[in-house]
N, C-alpha and C positions, 0 to 999 in steps of 0.2 A: 452651585449656590449652597448656602448654609441652611441649617435648621431654623435659624432666626428669620431668614428670608422666606422659607417655606411656611412658617407660622403666619407671617404677614399675608401671604397669598391665601391662606385658609380664611383669615379674617375678611379679606376682600371678597372672596367667593361667598362667604356667609352673608355679607352685606348685599351682594347681588341677588341672592336667593331669599333674602329676608328670613333667615333662620339663625339660631344661636351658633356661634363658632364651634362650641363643644360638640354639636351634632355632626360636624364634618371632620373631627379630629382624625378619624381613621383614614382620611384622604392624604394625610401627610406623607404616606409611603410613595405617593406619586411623584414627589419632589417639586421644587419651586417652578421649574420650567413648564411641566405639564399642567400644574395647577393654574399658572398664569394663562396658558393657552385655553384651558377649560373655562376659566372666568371670562375671558375675552369673548369666546364663542357664545356663551350663555347671554352675556350682556348684549351682544349684537342681535341675537335672536329676539330678546325682549323688546329692544327698541324698534327692530324692523317690523314686528307684529302690528304696531300701531302707526307705522310711517305714513300710510295713505291718509288716515284720519288727521294726523297732525299737519300734513301738507295742505289739506283743505282749510284748516284753521289758519295756516300761514297766509292764505290768499286774502284774509280779512285785514292783514296788517296795513297795506297801503290805503285801505278804505277808512278805517277808524283811527283818528289821531291818538297818539300814545298818551297825551294828557287826559284823555277820556277813558281809554281802555285799561291803562295800568292800575289806576285806583280801584276800578271794578274787579279786575283780576285778583288783586291782593286781598279783596274782601270776600270773594266767593269761590275762587279756584284753589283747591288744595295744592300744597307745594309739590306733591307727587305728580299730579297732572301737569302743573305749570312747568316743572323741571323737564319732563319728557317732551312737552310741546315746544319748549325753548330751543331744542335742537333743530327741529324743522324750520322754525322761524329764523334761526341764526344762519342756516345754510342758504335759505332763499332771500333773506333780507339782512345781511351782515351789518350794514350801517345802522339800520333801525334797531337791531338787537343790541348793538354797542351803545346806541343812544338810550335805549330802555334800561340798560345796566346801571346807568348813572341816575335813573329816576326811581328805581326800586328801593323800598325800605331794605336796609342792610340785613336785618334779621330775617325777613321773608326771603330775600335772595339766598341767604345761607341755608335756609330750610329747603330751597329748591335744588341747590347744587348737587346733592347726592343722586339726584334723579336725571341729571343732564347727561345725554349721550356724549362720552368723551371724544368720539370721532368728530363731533361738530365743534369742539373747542379749538381745534387747529385752524378751522376756517375763521374763527373770530379773534384769534390771538393777535394778529397784526393790526386789527382795528379797535380792539378793546381798550377803553380808557384806563390808564393805570390806577387812577384814584379809586374808583369803585372796586377794582380787583383787590387792591391793598386792603380796603375796608372790609370786604367779604372774607379775605384771608385772615385778617385779624379776628373777625368774629368766629370763624371756624376754629382757630387755635384757642380762642378764649373758651370755647365749648369743649376743647379737647378732642375735636373731631378730626384726628389726624388721618383716619382712613379715607375721608373724603378729600382732604387737601393733597395727600401724597401723589396719587396717580396723575393729577393735573400738572405736576411738575414737568411732565414730558412735553408740554405745549408752551412752556415759558419762553418767550422771545427775549432778546437782550434788553429791550426797553422795559419789559415786565420784570425781568430779573433785577434791573437797577432800581425799579420802583419798590419792589419787595425788600431788597437789601436796605433801602433807606427808610421804608415805612413800616416794616414788620419787625418788631423788637423782641419777639418771643424766641430766644435762641433754642430753648429746649423744644418748643413746638416745631421749629423748623427741622431739627434733627429727627424728631419722632415722625414727622410727615414724610421725610425723605426715606424712612425705612419702608414705606408702603409704595415707593416708586420702584418699579421693577428694573428699569434700564440703568445699568451702570454708566452708560455713555451720557445719558441725560443728567444724571447726578453729577458726573464729572464736569460737564459743560457749565452747570450752575456754580459749583464750587470753584472751578477755575476762574470764572468771572469774579467771584467774591475774593479770591486770593489776590487778584490784581486790581480790583476795583478801588475807587477813592475812599470808600468807607472803611476799608481794612477790617471787615467784619469777622474774618476767620479767627484771629486771636481771641476776640471776645467770646465767640461761639465755643472755641476750644476750652477756654477757662470755665465756661458754664458746664461743659461736659465733665471736665476733670473734678469739679466741685459738686457735681450732681449725684444722683442716686446710682447704685450699682446697675440697675436696669437701664438707666440712660446711657451709661458708659458702654454696656454691651450692645445697646441699640446703635450707638454711634459707630462702634467698631464694625457692625454689620453693613453700615453705609460706607465707611471708609474702604473696607476690603473689596468693594465692588467698583471702586473708582479706577481710572486709568493710572498707569505707573507714575507719570509725572505728578499727578494730583496726590497720590499716596505719599510720594516723596516730600512734597511741599507740606502736606498735612502732618507728616511725621516730624519735620523740622519744627513746625509751630508747636506741636504737642509736647515735644521734649524740651523745647525752649521755655514755653509758658509754664509747664507743670513743674512742681517741686519733685525731688527724688521720691518722696513718700507718695505723692499723687501718681507719678508714673508707675511706681511699683503696684499701687492699688489698681491702676488701669489694666496691668498685666494679670494680676491675681483674679480680678473680676471676670476677665475673659475666660480664664481657665475654669473658674467656678460655674460660669454660665454655659460651659460646653462649647465655647466659641474659639477653640484652639486653632481650628483651621483658618478662621478669619484672622486671628492674631498672627499666625505664621505668614499668611499672605501679606498682611500689613507690614510685618517685619522684613519680609523679603524684598520690599521696594523702598525701604528707608535709605536715606542718604548716609554718607560716611559719618557725619557729625552725630546724627540721631542714633545711628547704630552704636557708635562708641559710647554715647551717653547711656543707652540701654544696657550695653554689655558691662558697664561699670556699676550699674545699679545693683544694690544688694539683693534684688529679687532673683537674680541669676544664681544666687546661692540657696534659693528656696527649693528644697528637694521635691515637694509636690508639684511646683510649677514646672521645673525642668523635666521631671519624669513625664508629665502630661505632654509636653512639647515633643519629646523624643518618641513617646508611644504613638502619637498621631502619625509621625512620619514612618516609624517602623511598621505600623500596622497597615497603612495604605499610602505608600510614597507617591507623590506627584510633584511636578516641577515647582509649583507655587509654594507648597509647604516645605519641601526640601530646601529651597532657596532661603526661606526665612530661618530655618534651623541652622544651616551651614554658615550663613552670613553672621549669625549671632555667635555661634560657637567659635568661629575663627577669631573673634575679637574679645572673648572672655579671657580670664587669666588661665595660665597653662594647666593648672589642676582641674578647673572646670572643663576645659577643652578635652583633656584626657579622659575624665570620668564619663562625661556624657557622649563624647565621640565613641568611646568603647561601647557604651550601651547601644548606640545606634548600630554599630557593626556587629552586635550580637543578635541581630534580627534573624528570622528564619532564612534558610538557604534560598527558597524561591524569591524572597524579597531582595536578598543580596544579589541574586542573579539578574534581576531586572534593574538594579540600581544604576549600572553604567549607562544604559540608554536614557534614563531619566536625568542623570548628571549631565550627559551630553546635551540633551534638549534644554536644560536650564543653564547651560554654560557655567558649570560649577567645578570643573576639574581642578583648576589651581587651588581653590579654597578647600575642596574636599581632600586633596592630597596633602595639603599642609596640615590639616587636622589629623589625617591618618599617620603622618610622620611623627605625631606626638604619642601614638598608641603603641602598646607593648607588642613584642614579637609574636606572642601567642595569637593575638587577634589578627595580625597581619598574615600569619600562616593560614588560619581558617579562611580568611578572605581570599588569599591566593589560591587555595584549593577550589573555591567556588568560581573565581574568575578565570581559572585555567581552562574552563569549559567554553569560554568566549571564543568567537571566531579569531583566527590568527591575526587578521588585520586590526581588530579591536585591541588585542593584547599588545600588538606593536605600537599602536597609537598611544596606549596607556604608558608603556615604557618610555616612549619618546617624550611624553609630557613630564614624566619623572625626571628625565635627564635635563630638560629645559628649565625645570624649577630647581635644579641642582640638589635634588633630594635622593640621589642614587644610594648614598650610604644609609640614610635613615629609613629608606624604604626597600632596602636590599632583601629583607625577608619576604616581602610581598612579591617582588619581581622574580626572585629565585624560585619561590614556591610555584608561581604561575608557569615558569619554564619547565620545572620538574614534572608537573602533572599535566601540562598542556600537550 
């Protein structure tokens, strides 16, 4: 997970504890996964403390008609208490809770939502009427309360997704809310539906992102990078089709300036051929600051997702760019170069990496050959076999000969 996702989890934890997010900034070192687990555990503890009391209140639901109880509740019960009680009512009387949802004042309901136990939302998702859900969602987004809206995306059913797609028109709000949804699988399911849904919402949403603020673009990238591979590829096709060359260049520069290089490379690594070619031909690949940041990210802490993004991009840039930044990558410290073959194998990048290396000077190949000569014999044999299969024997002769001399 990225720093952007970690910051989102800090905000959610602060909301749960009712403290300013700044007071929890030192928890960022825990990382997004541990922060998410901590927030979930604290939330469960808070809701479970009052579970018995709220279950007793739920026993009154069949006795008092909603037409009598709801107006009274909205006048005298604070949203904090009503939201927490709603969970127990929803679990024991889901149909009544769904009926009540349509009778509540939208503003009051939106006030209550931050205090509803998310675990009970799943029990109501299948019976909740889409109309009130859309109205409450629109109210939350109007308020800019993305922290509340985001986590509930995990419980969106296909019917609710269709209703939100058609009835919620705040594209920026939807992106900002998704940033607070932890699960990439849930985000992927929603975006995948919108990609293939009749409303064709994604091109409009993408246009809003590309024309929006720098913060919105980096937020969108944090959402995109957590999606499944097929969803990233589809989003990439739309992004580079909808965006002008200037907008696409700005999208990349903003990611670098926001420190979201890891997300950018993950996104790039799953782009389809057309989107990759469009990006590689963009003048932004001639921006020294941008390319230096991309290579530095991989050279300092290589991993399959980021290496794939850099290699796929460099393979498609012009020859001079490939040589320049490919050489910079292979100037990494010896320990990084030594672990590179295993990462390349895991990412299935040998053909592309070897084609890039074939563009590099003999001096760089010699140094790399000396490092890779320490690989097990079976791995060296595999590498040489790949070189032959790609018919790069001559262009990579310095590499293979050096490995054999020092191996």
